N, C-alpha and C positions, 0 to 999 in steps of 0.2 A: 504494500500500500504506500503510495507516495503522499508526501505532505504538500499541501497547497500553500505557498507563501503569500499569495494575494497579488503578486506582480505578474504582469503579462510579459512575455519575451518581446524584445524589440522587433519592429516590423521588418520583414525580409523583402528583398526584391525591388528596392527603390531604384531610381535612375543612377547609372554609373557616374562617377566624378567628372569624367570628360564631357558628358552632356551638359553639366552645370557650367564647366569652364567655357565650353563653346557658346553656351547661351549668354554668359557674361561678356565674352569677347564680342559676340554678335551684337549685343545691346550697345556696347561702346562704339562699335563700327556704325551702327545706325545713328547714334548721336553725332558722330563725326561727319557722316554723310549729310545729315540735316543741317548741321552748322555750315558745311561747305556749300550746300545749295543756297542757304540763306545769304551767306557772304557774296557768292557769285551774283545772286539776284540783286543784292544791294549795289554792288559795283556796276553791274550792267545798267541799272536804273539811274545811278548817279552819272554814269558816262553819257547816257542818252539825254539827261536833263541839263548838261553843261551847255550854257548858252554862249556861243562865241560871236553871235551877231552875224550880219551878212558878210560874206567873204567876197568882196569885189575889188577890182583894181583900185578904186578910189578909197575904199575903207582901209585897205591894207596900206596904201601909200600914206594916208593920213596918220595911221597909228605908228608907222615907222618914221616918217618925217625926214627921210634921206632920199637921195636920188636912187632910182632903180636902173640897173644895167640896161643900156639900150637894146631893145629887141627881146628882152627877157619876158617870158610868158608866165603869168601867175598860175600856180598849181593849187586850185582851191581845196582839193581833197587832202593833199599833204599839209597844207596850211591849217586846215581844220583839225586834222589828227594831231599836229604839233601843238596847237592852241589847247585842245582838249586835254592832251597829256600833261601840259604844264599846269592847267587849272585843276587837274585831278590830284596833283601832288602839292606838297607844302610850298612849292615854287610859284604858286598861283599869283601871288602879288608882286613877284619879282620882274615880270615882263609885261610891258604895255603894248608891244607891237611885235608881230611875227609874220613873215612872208616867205613862202617857198616858191621858187621860180625855176624854170628851165630856160637855157639859152644855148645857141649854137657856139658861142665863144668858149675858149679853153679856160680852165681854172686860173691859169696865169694871167690871161687877158682880163678876166673879171677882177682878180686881185689887184692888178695894176690900175684898173678904172677906179676902184675905191681908194687906193693909196693916193691917187691924184685928186679926187673929188671931195673927200671928207675933210682933210686938213683946212682948206679955205672956209669950211662951214663950222670950224671950231673943234673938230674931233681930232684927238691926239692918239696915234697908234701906240699901244703899250705892251702888247703881248701877241706873239705869232707862233704858230706851231703847224707842223705838217705831220699828220698821223694817218697812217694807212691810206695814203693818197688823198686825204681831205686837207685842204689848206684852210686854216682858220686864223683870222686876224681880229683882235679885239681893240676897240677904240674907246676912249673916255672923253666925256664932255661934261664938266661940272659933276653933278651927282648921277650921271647916266652912263650906261655902257651900251655899246653897239657891237654885236658879234656878227661877223661876216664869214660865212663858211661856203667854200666851193669845193666840189669834187666831180670828177668825171662820172657821168651817168652811165649805168650799165643796163638800164631798162630799154627794151627795144622800142617802146613808144616815146622815149625821150632821148634823142641824140644830143650830145654836147655835154653841158655842165649843169649840175643841180646846184642852185644858189639858195642858201637859207640865210635870211636876215632876222636878227632878234634884237629888239631894243629893250633894255632893262632899266629899272629905277630902283631906288631903295637898296635892298639887300644885295642885289646883283652888283651894284656899284661899290657898296661897302666891302663886299667880300673879294672884289677884284684886286689882284696884286698891283702894287705901285711899281712903275717902271724904275729900273735901277738908276741910281744917281739923283733921284728926286726926293 
């Protein structure tokens, strides 16, 4: 005869440990996926809602306030993408004018044009670099900076040179290096 202690034996046959581990990892994965979708949706909506105004020859010329290389053709899509990228980042208040152009002139011809035209308008060249085939010259005028970048276009629909002009104020000028000897 056996004695009954009043306690029932522990239940048998529950789910194995690995099912619980996979369930926990799967739950974490679902949370990460939901967060990723939410952040992507936020970013896409923010990008779509960035207002860069009309991108026309006149509006870009007015925002830049410098001569445009003769014969250069405004590239509205590239200008819009550049403006939206700048406004999507903390650099949003640093640039007041941006223009992307294509021209049949060589990068050296475009660079020479700006070296001749900008100093009489009060712009002083203070930094130049040639990186991976892109010539970039930076000019300073008071508390403003103008970046002139030229590079040979490799796109089949744009023969010649891609020219990007960016005029900055505030932090762009404050963070710009001072020319040696000044």
